N, C-alpha and C positions, 0 to 999 in steps of 0.2 A: 825356440818353437813354442807355439801355443799362446801367443801374446793377446789373442782376441777370439771371440766367438766365431765359429765357422759354420756355414750351412751348405749342405749338399744340394745343388740345383737339381730339380726334377729331371731335366733333360740329360743329366750326367749319371744318373743312378745306375744304369746298365753297366757302366765302366767299373763300378765298384763290386761287381759280381765276380771279377777276376781274382782268383786266390793268390795270396802272397806266398803261400807255402805249399806243403805237400798234402794232398787230399787223400784220406783213407775212407773208402766206402764202407758203409755198415752192411757187410755181406751177411753177418749173423750177429745176434745180440752179444755185445761185449767185445766184438772184433776190433773196432778202431781203438778202443781204450787199451786193449792188450798190446797193439802195435806201438802206440804212443808210450806206454809204460816201458816197453823194451827199449825204445829210443832214449828215454830219460835215463834208464839204468846204464845203457851203453855210453851215452854222450856226457852224462853228468853235467847238465847245464847249470850255470851259476844262479839262474832264476827261472821259475816256471810260473807263467801267468795264464790264467784261464779267463776267457771272455764269454759270458753267456751262462744262463741257469742250467740248461740241460747238459752242456759240456762240463761245467763244474761238478754237477751232481754225478755224472757218469764216471768222471775221473776219481772223485772222492770215493765212490762206491768200489772202484777197482784198486783202492789203496794209495792213490796219488793225492797227497795234500799239496795243493798249489801254494807257492809262496804268496801269491796275490791272486785273488779271484775278483772278477768284476761282474756283478749280477744286477738285475733290475726287477726280480720277482715277477717276470712275465716270460711267456713262451708264445711265440707267434702272436704277440700283442694281446694275449689273454693272461689274466692274473693266475698265479700259481703259488703253491706253498713255498715260502722262503727256504733256501738251502742254508743249512748251518755247517760251517767249516769249523770243526772242533778246535777250540783254543784260539780262534782268530780274533784279532782286534778289528773292530768295525770302523770304517770311515764312510762318510756320506757326501754325495754331490748330486746336483741336478743337471740333467742333460736331455733336453727334448729330442723327440724323434727327428732323424735327418740332420742332426747337428753334432758338433764337438764344441762344448762350452769351455771357456777359459777355466771355470771352476773345476770341471771334470778333469781337464788336462793337468791342472795343478795338483789335484788329489792323487793322480797317477804318479806324478813326480814325487810327491810326499811319500807315497807307499813304497816306491822303489828306494828312496833314500832311507826310510826306516828299515827296509830289508837289508840294506848294506850295513846297518848298525847291529841288528839282531836277527834271529831266525824265527820270529813269531809270525805265523800266517796272518795276512791282512785281507779282509774282505771289504771290497768297495761296494757299497749298496747305492745304486743309482736310482734316483727318482726320475722317471722318463724312459729312456732307452739307451742301452749300452752298446748296441751293434757297431757303431763307427769308432768306438773307443779302442778297438784293435789297433788302429793306426797310431794314436799317440803312445799306446803301450809298446809297439814295435820301435817307435822313434826314441823313446826314453829308456828302453831296456838295454842292458849291456850286450855286447857281442856274445854270441853263443847261447844267449837265453832262449827259452822256448816260449812262444805265445801260441796258445791253442784256443780254437773256437769251433763251434758247431756249424755245419752247413745243413739247413733243413731241406726237405723235399718240397720246394715251392717255386713259383714263378719260372716255369720252364725247365727247372733242374729236375732230372729224373732220379738222381742219386742223392742220398743223404749220408752224412758221416761226420768226421772230424777233420779239421785242417790244422796241421802243426807247422809253425814257422820257426826255423832256426835262424835267429837274428844274425845278420851279417851286414857289412857296409852296403852291399848290393841291395839287400832287402830294405834297408833304411832309405836308400836312394829311391827305390820304387814307392815306398810308403810316402816319402816327401812329395813325389809326383801326384799322389792322390790328394794330399793337402793342397797342392797348387790348383787343383780342379775345383776346390771349394770356394765359397764367396762369403763376404761379410753379410750377416742378415740385415734386412731393412730395419731401420729404427722403429 
């Protein structure tokens, strides 16, 4: 997987609004994080990956230190204060909006491999946009890992909250289907 840069065609963007996991609505401040934390304590996933600045910040504030966090120092395409994950090793990659670059995919693979060797948190700092990196995170994560991302209240969605994905063969198959909808960018 991830042998080349991939671009999401404009006409297929709506298909990517379908959640791969379980959506937890933000009914009250801290509610989604509490539910996700309970799932993590109950399931004891081999790996917890967060995608997104707000998602990572909220989970860290609730006491969950992700094994791997993927952030771009932006929220809703606006700059924000970088999130610091205590004790995390930082890795960097570039990933433009609407794309999954080979560079970003490889850095996700590297982070997961490093996590298999030791238990030091890894923070992937993305120059560009991290939104679509949920897909390679799911495809590269081991079965039963959790990949967690935020769902903002935008573009026709009336609810915001967190989505947590418990990685399974079926989820990987669905994620691969999203990859198949993408195209090679024009040179």
